Short mmCIF file of the C-alpha atoms (twelve columns), coordinates in Angstrom:
data_MODEL
# 
_entry.id   MODEL 
# 
loop_
_atom_site.group_PDB 
_atom_site.id 
_atom_site.type_symbol 
_atom_site.label_atom_id 
_atom_site.label_alt_id 
_atom_site.label_comp_id 
_atom_site.label_asym_id 
_atom_site.label_seq_id 
_atom_site.Cartn_x 
_atom_site.Cartn_y 
_atom_site.Cartn_z 
_atom_site.pdbx_PDB_model_num 
ATOM 1   C CA . MET A 1   82.502  76.320 128.657 1 
ATOM 2   C CA . LYS A 2   81.793  78.825 126.872 1 
ATOM 3   C CA . LEU A 3   84.045  82.492 126.673 1 
ATOM 4   C CA . LEU A 4   82.842  85.752 126.461 1 
ATOM 5   C CA . LEU A 5   85.526  88.137 125.919 1 
ATOM 6   C CA . ASP A 6   85.587  91.827 126.886 1 
ATOM 7   C CA . GLU A 7   85.853  94.467 124.278 1 
ATOM 8   C CA . ASN A 8   89.930  94.999 125.430 1 
ATOM 9   C CA . LEU A 9   90.359  91.255 123.944 1 
ATOM 10  C CA . SER A 10  90.389  90.819 120.355 1 
ATOM 11  C CA . ARG A 11  87.645  89.693 118.452 1 
ATOM 12  C CA . ARG A 12  90.545  87.904 116.437 1 
ATOM 13  C CA . LEU A 13  91.030  85.060 119.473 1 
ATOM 14  C CA . VAL A 14  87.162  83.782 118.814 1 
ATOM 15  C CA . PRO A 15  87.904  81.310 116.102 1 
ATOM 16  C CA . PHE A 16  91.745  80.132 117.838 1 
ATOM 17  C CA . LEU A 17  89.087  78.832 120.822 1 
ATOM 18  C CA . GLN A 18  86.234  77.146 119.566 1 
ATOM 19  C CA . GLU A 19  87.884  73.589 119.960 1 
ATOM 20  C CA . ALA A 20  89.060  74.116 123.422 1 
ATOM 21  C CA . TYR A 21  85.685  76.315 124.512 1 
ATOM 22  C CA . PRO A 22  82.827  75.210 121.710 1 
ATOM 23  C CA . GLY A 23  80.434  78.679 121.488 1 
ATOM 24  C CA . SER A 24  83.358  81.301 122.692 1 
ATOM 25  C CA . SER A 25  82.132  84.781 121.379 1 
ATOM 26  C CA . GLN A 26  83.326  88.655 121.619 1 
ATOM 27  C CA . VAL A 27  81.526  91.597 122.842 1 
ATOM 28  C CA . ALA A 28  81.742  93.220 119.830 1 
ATOM 29  C CA . LEU A 29  80.878  89.905 117.543 1 
ATOM 30  C CA . LEU A 30  77.619  90.323 119.830 1 
ATOM 31  C CA . GLY A 31  76.475  94.130 119.294 1 
ATOM 32  C CA . LEU A 32  77.498  94.558 123.069 1 
ATOM 33  C CA . GLU A 33  80.644  96.638 122.660 1 
ATOM 34  C CA . SER A 34  78.956  99.973 124.451 1 
ATOM 35  C CA . VAL A 35  76.600  98.314 126.845 1 
ATOM 36  C CA . THR A 36  77.589  98.944 130.649 1 
ATOM 37  C CA . ASP A 37  79.413  96.435 133.009 1 
ATOM 38  C CA . ARG A 38  75.923  95.744 134.486 1 
ATOM 39  C CA . VAL A 39  74.471  94.884 131.413 1 
ATOM 40  C CA . LEU A 40  77.451  92.739 129.895 1 
ATOM 41  C CA . TRP A 41  77.397  90.934 133.165 1 
ATOM 42  C CA . ASP A 42  73.538  89.626 132.868 1 
ATOM 43  C CA . PHE A 43  74.061  88.795 129.288 1 
ATOM 44  C CA . ALA A 44  76.695  86.032 130.174 1 
ATOM 45  C CA . ARG A 45  74.751  85.038 133.341 1 
ATOM 46  C CA . GLU A 46  71.906  84.203 131.430 1 
ATOM 47  C CA . ARG A 47  73.500  82.822 128.909 1 
ATOM 48  C CA . ASP A 48  75.861  80.525 130.338 1 
ATOM 49  C CA . PHE A 49  79.198  82.305 129.535 1 
ATOM 50  C CA . VAL A 50  82.793  82.747 131.628 1 
ATOM 51  C CA . LEU A 51  83.732  86.479 131.369 1 
ATOM 52  C CA . VAL A 52  87.210  87.146 130.005 1 
ATOM 53  C CA . THR A 53  88.419  90.424 130.736 1 
ATOM 54  C CA . ARG A 54  91.423  92.333 131.664 1 
ATOM 55  C CA . ASP A 55  89.383  95.003 133.661 1 
ATOM 56  C CA . ALA A 56  88.858  94.906 137.346 1 
ATOM 57  C CA . ASP A 57  85.721  96.062 137.590 1 
ATOM 58  C CA . PHE A 58  84.120  92.222 136.804 1 
ATOM 59  C CA . GLU A 59  86.024  90.792 139.304 1 
ATOM 60  C CA . GLU A 60  84.063  93.774 141.959 1 
ATOM 61  C CA . LEU A 61  81.042  92.377 140.131 1 
ATOM 62  C CA . GLY A 62  81.824  89.077 141.221 1 
ATOM 63  C CA . VAL A 63  82.524  89.716 145.047 1 
ATOM 64  C CA . LEU A 64  79.521  92.040 144.794 1 
ATOM 65  C CA . ASN A 65  76.970  89.621 143.595 1 
ATOM 66  C CA . GLY A 66  78.593  86.027 142.795 1 
ATOM 67  C CA . ALA A 67  79.170  83.626 140.209 1 
ATOM 68  C CA . PRO A 68  77.225  82.946 137.865 1 
ATOM 69  C CA . PRO A 69  78.815  84.269 135.759 1 
ATOM 70  C CA . HIS A 70  82.210  83.418 136.516 1 
ATOM 71  C CA . VAL A 71  84.950  85.482 135.443 1 
ATOM 72  C CA . ILE A 72  88.819  85.031 134.128 1 
ATOM 73  C CA . TRP A 73  90.565  88.098 135.013 1 
ATOM 74  C CA . LEU A 74  93.390  88.205 133.132 1 
ATOM 75  C CA . ARG A 75  96.570  90.107 134.995 1 
ATOM 76  C CA . GLY A 76  100.169 91.392 132.904 1 
ATOM 77  C CA . ASN A 77  101.299 94.077 131.503 1 
ATOM 78  C CA . ASN A 78  99.534  94.175 128.232 1 
ATOM 79  C CA . PRO A 79  99.510  90.731 126.978 1 
ATOM 80  C CA . ASP A 80  99.503  90.142 122.922 1 
ATOM 81  C CA . ARG A 81  96.826  87.913 121.355 1 
ATOM 82  C CA . GLY A 82  99.152  84.572 121.421 1 
ATOM 83  C CA . SER A 83  100.186 85.560 124.975 1 
ATOM 84  C CA . ILE A 84  96.351  85.677 126.282 1 
ATOM 85  C CA . LEU A 85  95.505  82.502 123.451 1 
ATOM 86  C CA . LYS A 86  98.332  80.471 125.257 1 
ATOM 87  C CA . LEU A 87  97.079  81.313 128.600 1 
ATOM 88  C CA . LEU A 88  93.513  80.197 128.007 1 
ATOM 89  C CA . LEU A 89  94.361  76.768 126.447 1 
ATOM 90  C CA . GLU A 90  96.928  75.880 128.753 1 
ATOM 91  C CA . ASN A 91  94.821  76.718 131.665 1 
ATOM 92  C CA . ARG A 92  91.680  75.313 130.749 1 
ATOM 93  C CA . THR A 93  91.685  72.470 133.028 1 
ATOM 94  C CA . GLN A 94  92.563  74.807 136.004 1 
ATOM 95  C CA . ILE A 95  89.632  77.237 134.710 1 
ATOM 96  C CA . GLU A 96  87.316  74.097 134.633 1 
ATOM 97  C CA . SER A 97  88.001  73.026 138.295 1 
ATOM 98  C CA . ALA A 98  88.391  76.450 139.870 1 
ATOM 99  C CA . ILE A 99  84.937  76.809 138.281 1 
ATOM 100 C CA . ALA A 100 83.405  73.526 139.335 1 
ATOM 101 C CA . GLY A 101 84.950  73.970 142.971 1 
ATOM 102 C CA . GLY A 102 82.792  77.609 142.730 1 
ATOM 103 C CA . VAL A 103 85.376  79.905 142.481 1 
ATOM 104 C CA . ALA A 104 83.669  83.261 141.268 1 
ATOM 105 C CA . CYS A 105 87.025  84.649 140.004 1 
ATOM 106 C CA . ILE A 106 89.812  83.024 138.149 1 
ATOM 107 C CA . GLU A 107 92.771  85.147 137.844 1 
ATOM 108 C CA . LEU A 108 95.630  84.220 135.248 1 
ATOM 109 C CA . TYR A 109 98.612  86.231 134.892 1 
ATOM 110 C CA . ALA A 110 100.421 86.552 131.519 1 
# 
């Protein structure tokens, strides 16, 4: 499973995610920082990414369109990079199980 971090998440997280989530990237690293949510949605779907965001818009796209892509929606009061990294790494098994079970949007609280 590879993650695509939305532009509202730091690209500095990407190297630390590679062992647990090989092939992960961030929107700006792929030249997608100014595209619409729909274009990003299609990009993630076509390339088998799981979208990671703090933006409710992707949860709404998931309700309308279903998965893929699956969405990890990070909730909470502006968590720092370390908290986000810890959340993604510590919940990897739960994330994989939810995706395998067909959950379109996984909400994680920081």
